[in-house]
N, C-alpha and C positions, 0 to 999 in steps of 0.2 A: 223464726229465730226470736228468742226471748230478749228482753232488754239487757239482762246480764250477759247473754251470749254476744250481743252487739258490742257491749262495753269491753268484754274480754278480747275482742278482735280489733278494737280501736287502737290507735297509736298516738296517745296524748303527748303534748309538749307544753313547756312553759309558755305562757302568753307573752307576747312581745313587749308589753309595757312593764314587765317585771324582770329583775335580774337576781339570780341566786348567788349568794356570797357567804363564805364562812366568816363569822365575826369572832375573832380570837378572844376579845374582851368578854363577850357573852358566852363563849364556848358553845355556839349554836349556829346553825344555818339560818339565814334571814333572806327574805324576799324584799328587795329594794324597789321602790317605785317613786314617781315624781313627788307624791304627797307624803311619803314616809317610808315606813319599814314594818314588816311583819316578822316577828321572831317565831321560828318553827320549832316544835318539839323534835326530839330525836327521830321518831318514826316518820314524821312528815318530811323532815330533811332527807332521810334515806330514800324515801319514795321520789320526791321531787328531783333530787340530783340525778336520778336514773332516767328521767323522762327526756327522750331525745327526738320524739316525733317519728321514729323508725321502728322501735321495739313495741310490740303490742302488749296489752295488759297481761295476758297469759304469760308471756316471756318475762315481764317485769316481776310478777308474783313468783315465778320459778326462780329467778335470780335472787330475790330477797330471801326466799326459803332456803336456798343453797348457802348464801353468804352468812345467814344467821342460824344455820343448822336447825331449822324448825319446819313445821308444816302448819296448814290451816290458816294461812294469812289472807286468803281470798276475800272474805267478807270485810275484813278490816281495811284492806287496800281499796276495795270498791267503795266503801263508805267514805274513806278519805278523799278519793278522787271525785266523788259526787260533791262533797263540800268544797273542794278546791275549784271545781268548775263553777259552782254557784258564786264563789268569791271572785271569779274571774282570773284566778292564778293560772289555770290550766285550760288549754283548748284541746279538743279531741281531734 
């Protein structure tokens, strides 16, 4: 199994030290944590708000492609999840 295959089957969730919240004033999703806040761009917010620890990455990508009526999001989603894991926002 390749690394991408393993990631596609993983079921990521938001790390316990972060809380996702919509900030009306900023018109953006933000991650709150004890030391501060991370403002997410639209794509990042759409991905993170769907992470429930039950849905695998393949299902997540399919849901995003359906909701936004597009295809070809796999590489972008995988790249974002890699960054999110490195930042500690997401656990697999």
